[in-house]
N, C-alpha and C positions, 0 to 999 in steps of 0.2 A: 504494500500500500504506500502510495506517495504521501510523504509527511509534509505538514505545513512548514513553510520557511519562516525564519525570523527575518527581521529587517536587514541585519548584517549579512545573512546568507543570501538574501535577494540581491543586495547591492554587489556582493562578491561575484555572483554568477552573471551579472550584467556585463562585467568588464574583465574579470581575472581569469586567465588561462593557467591552470595548475600544472605542475611538472609531473611527468611519469603517470599521466592519467588519461583515460578516455572520458572526455567531459560529459558525454551522454549518461555515464554512470551517475553523475551528480544529480540528475533529475530524480532518481530514486534514493540516492544516498548523498545528500548535500554535504558540503564541507563543514566540519565542526569548528566553530569560532572559539579560539582559545583566548582567554582574557589575562591569565597569569600562570606562572609556573612556580613551584616551590619544591626543592629537592627532586625526588624522582616522579613527582606528580604534576600533571597539567590540568588546569581548571577551565571549563568552557563558560560561555556567557550565562548559562543557567546554574553555574556552580557545581555541575557534575565533574567528577575528577577521573583522570585516566593515568594509570601507571605507565610511564614512558619506558617500556621494556626494550626499545630499539634506539634509545639515546638520541631521538630526533634525527634519524638517518646517520647514526653512529658518531655524532660529533660531541655529545655532551658527556663529560667525564665526571664532574663533581657536582652535578645537580643544577637545576634551574634556579636562577636568581641567587647564585652562590655569593655570600656576603663578601668574602675576601676578593674574589675576582671583580665583582661589581664595584667595590671600593677603588680598586686599582684603575679600572676603566674610567670611573668618574673623576678621579684626581687627574688622570692624564688628559681628559677632555678639556679641562680648564687651563692646560698648559700648552699643548700642541696636539692638534688632531691629525694633521697630515702635512707632508711636504714633498715636493718633487724629489725623487730618489736618484736622479742622474746628477752627479757632481755635488750632491748634498747627502747628508746622512743624519742620524740622530742616535742617542744613547740606547733607547730600547732595542733598535735593530742590531746594534753592535753587541749588546749583551746577549740577545737571543742567539746570534751567530756563534758567539763564544761558547755558550752553553751547549748548543747542538753539536758543535765540533767535539766538545769534551765528552758528550754522552753517546754519540753514534759510534759505530765500529771504527777502529783505528784506520787512518788514511783518508778519511773524508774531511778535508780541511777547508774547502771553499763552499760558500753558501750563496745561492742565488734566490732572491725573493720573488714570488709571484702572488696570485690572489685567490686561487682555488685549485682543487685537485686536478681537474682536466688541464688547466694551464701549466701545472707542474709537469705533467706528462709530456705536453708539447715541448716544453723547455728541454727536457731530457732527451727526447727524440732528436730535436734539432741540434743540440750540443753534440750528441754522438755522431750524427751524420757529418756536421761541419768539422769536427775533430779529424775524422778520417779523410775528408777532402783536403784538409790542411797539413796532413802528415803523409801525403802521397799515396793513400789507399783509395783511389778514386773509383774502384769497382764496387765499393761497399755502399749500396744504395737501398737496401731492403732491411726490413726488421723481421725477427722471428718471434712469434707469440704462440701461446698455448690455446688449445680448444677450450671453450667455456670461460675464457678470460674476460675480465671487465676492467677498463682503465679510464672510463669517462666518456663524455658525449660530444666533444669537439671532433673534427674530422680526423686529425692525426690519432687521437685517443681511440676513436671508433675503429680506425684501421687496424689497430693491434688488439682490439676486443674480439671476442669469439662467441658472443651471445646474440643469436640471430634476431631475437626480439628487439634489440636495440639498433643493430647495424645493417640488417638485411636490405632494408629499403634504400639505404644510401650507398649500396655496393658500387654503383657506377662512379661514385665520387672518391672512393677510398684508395689508399696506397696498396700496392701489390705486396702483401705480407706473406711470408713463409709461415705455414701453420704446422705445429707438432701436437700430437695427442698429449693432453695433459693428464695429471694424476687423478685417479678416481678410486679411492680406497673403499668406498661402499660397493661399487661394482667393479672390483679389480679384475682386469683381463688375465692376470696370472693366478687368480684364486688365492691370493695371499691375504694375510691378516695384518692389520697395522702394527701389532706388537712384534711381529717377526719380519716385517717388510724390509727389504734391502734396496728399495727404490729401483726395481727392475724397469719400471716404466720410463726411466730416464733414457732408455735406449731409443725411444721415439724421437727425443730431442737430438741425440747423437747422430741418428740417421740423417736428419735434416742438416745438421751442422757439417757433417762429413761431405755432404753433397753440395751445399750452398755457401760454405763459410766465406769464400772469397767475395761473395756479394752481400753478405750479412754484416750490418754495422753493429747491431745490438739485439739481445734477447730481453724481453720485458716479462716480469713475473710478479704475481702477488704472493709474497712469502707466507707459507704455512696454510693460508685459507684463501680459496677462490670465493670471494664473498658473494657477489651478485649472482654467481652461478648456482647458489644454494648452499652457501657455507660449506663448500667441499674442502675437507681438511686432509693434509698429508704430512708425513714426518720430515724433520729437519734434514735427514740424510739426503733427501732429494735436492735440497739447496746446496749442500756440500758438494755433491757430485756435479751439479750444474755449474758451480763456480769453477771446478776443475776443467770442465769442458770449455767454458768461455775463455779461460786462460790458454788452453791447448790450441784452440782455433782462432785466437785473436779476435774475439767478439766481446763487445761491452756487455756487462751485466747491469740491467736497470731493475732495481728493487722498488716496486710500487707498494710502499708501506702506508699509503694514504688511509686505508681502512684499518690496518692491523697494527700500526705504530702506536706508541705511547701507552703501552701496557696491556693492550687488548689480549695478547696471546700469553700473558704471564711473565714476559720479560719486556723491558722498555721498548725494544725493537725486535721483531720476529727474527731477523737475521742473526741476532746474538745466539739463538739456539743452535744454529749451524756453525757458529764461530767463523763467519765469513764477512768479507768486506766487498760490497758491490762497487761498481764504478760510478753508479749514480743511485741516490736514494731520494725518492719523492715522498714528501710528508705534507699532510694537511689535516682536515677534520679535527681530531682531538688536540691539535697543536694550540688552539685557542679555547679549549674547553667548551666549545659550542657557542661561543659568543660572537665572533666576527670571522669573515672569510680571510684566510691567509694560507699560503703554501710556500714551501721551499724545496729546492733541489740541492742536495749536497753532492759534491764530487771531489775528485782527487787533484793533487798538484799536477800530475801528468796531463790531465785533461785541460786544466787551467792554463798551463804553459803553452799549449798548442794555439791559444788565442792571444797570447801576450806578445805584442810586437808594436812597431811604429804604426801610427794610424794609417799611413798611406798604403800599407800592405793589405788593408781591408780584412784583417783577420779577427777583428773585434766581434763579439756576440751581440749583434744589433737587434735585441729583442727586449721589449718593454711592455709594461702595463701601467696605466695611469695610477693605480693604487699599489704598485710595487712597494714593499716595505712600509705599508701604512703604519703610522705611528701608534694609533690606538690599538690596532691588532697586535703589533709587536709588544706593546706594553702588557696586553692581556696574556700573550704567549709567554712572556717572561715570568708572569705571576704563576701560570700553570706549571712551567718547568721548575720554578722554585718550590711549588707545592709538592711536586714529586720528590724533591730532595729532602724537604723538611718534615713531611707527613708520612713517610715510609709507605708510599702508595703501592709499590710493587709487592711488598709483603701483604698488604691488605687485599690486593687482587688475588694473590695466590690462595690466601685463606678463604676468601669468599668464593673463589672458583671451586675449591674442594667441596665447600658446603653446597654450592649450586649443583655440582655433579652428583653428590649423594642424594639430594632431594629429587633431582630429575630422574635419576636411574630408578629410584623406587616408584616414581609416578608413571614412567613411560615404558619400563621394561615389561615386555609381554603384552602390551596394549595392542588390541587389533588395529590394523592399518598403520601402525608405527613400525616402519622397517628398521629404523635405527635412531638412537639418540647419540650424538657425538658432541664433543666439547674440547676446545683448546682455550686455556686461560679462563676468561670470563665471557666467552662466546660459546653458546650452545645452540644446537640445531636439531629439529625433529623432522625426519624424512618420512612423509606420508606416502604409503604405497597401496596398490590394489591387492597385492599378495605378498605376505611377509617372506614366504619360502622362496619364491621366484624373483622377488624384488621388482615385480612388474609395476611400472608407474601408474598413477591414477590418471584418468583422461584429463588433459589440460583444458579442454573446452568446457568442462563443468566448473572450473574456477573454484575448486574446493577450498584452497587456501584463502582465497578472497572472502568466501562465505564464512569461514571460521573467524577470520579477522573481523568481519562485521559483528558477528555474535559476541566476540570477546570485547569489543568496544562497548557494547550494551552492558557488559558486566564490569566496565571500568578498567579495561586492559588494552593497551596499544601494542599489538604484535603484528606489524605489517609484514605479510608473507613474501617469499620469493618463490612464485609458482606454488607448488605444493610442499614447500619447505617452510616450516614455522621456525623462528629463531629468537633467541634471547641475546641481547647485547646491552644490558642495563648500565646506567651510570654506576661508577665505582662505589658511591656512597650508599647503595641499596642496603637496607637492613634485613635481618633474618625474616622478620614478619612479612615485609613486602616481597621478599624472594619467595616465601611460601605462597603468598597470594598469587604471584606471577605464574608459578609452576602449577599450582593446584587449579587455578582458573583456566589455564590452558588445557589441562587434562580434562576437566569437566566439560569444557566447550567442545573439544574433540569428540568425547564420548557421546554427548548429546547430539552433535551434528550427525555422526554416523548411525546412531540409533534411528534418528528420523529419516535419514537417507535410505537405510535398509527397509524401514517400514514403508516408505514411499515406493521403493522398488518392488516390494512384495505386493503392494496394492496394484501396481501396474501389471505385474505378472498374473495376478488373479483376474484382473479385468481382461487381459488377453485370453486367459483360459475360458472365461465365460463367453467371450465374443467368438471363440473358435467352436 
């Protein structure tokens, strides 16, 4: 039944085109108008509250309206909000760069500022390509990426993405990317188990590198979790072996830690778990704790030196954004990084991750239609399937994840799905009580949905029997 719209919903739908949405859906399920946030909760215009189990698209680390971050932002706003970043600089950017160099894997000593995740990906792709052009490797004009990868929505980022939902329609506009089969531990082609995995699937990457390495400038990867693909998780050994291949074949390693960086996987950066240093590391999302858009690309002295020359050689990296190094965003990022140091955040993530895993396994283990519950750090995913034994996927056209999402919202829980995968990526401050609510409400909603679905299917079958 179509629900009555509030005044703000009506005004929204007159002019606003929402992201990642079929706007026709909004006729039956209008946008929820959020008036305020507090901790892990969002409050709408009718004061109904929703637990933000997805950290508002993976950006919020320390809760909404965090007092410490808000204070830092407010103080900075009365001093300097923004300045051109070419030939000018400011202390927040300098301090952020220094902290990031100190915290990221050894060897990443140069920091380039952009303003969102997709922009960071574009920077890394362009830097890698230009590096090879300026070091005499002019055949290197293509990128290697994995199936089911997601790296953003701009054309370069889409080119190295592998989720057809996002990039298929734009195929005529995209770069000619070499594609290698990515890791899939749930449906492992080698019938291996995560606990005994030796990353055999890296052979798919090596096959492509051995054949195309002279024309490949870089491989790009989401370390440990292919997020938009459905929180597909794989072991650190895969990254270790990939780093070895990149070195062997003289191909840059681009680590897209936009979604998984800043503690999401249980370490500050996912690459730490494989003890590797990529040639480029892209960071955004949690960098500002969910407050403001900011992204960075960290790279090595070797890459930097390929661009360092007299202006007349035209080797400079002539790439810019109006809001590069935005002062407000940098001040917020500085506060977030300081909180990691002062508040023992990684220990907190590990402890809460163990607790979330224990509660979730008890809730979902053996549940019909749940093929697997998997978790890395404080990221958990529920893979819904038609058959647990065969791992047969549920029909995508039924939009089952979307229907469960709607029902969960009615219970006060925001778990925006990835197809038929439901996932948890809550703010780090989530308490035990709220974690219990998040998991138990998800379980309850899944069970209710499938009970009703089975009842509906039985009714249809009986009707067909009567008609025959």
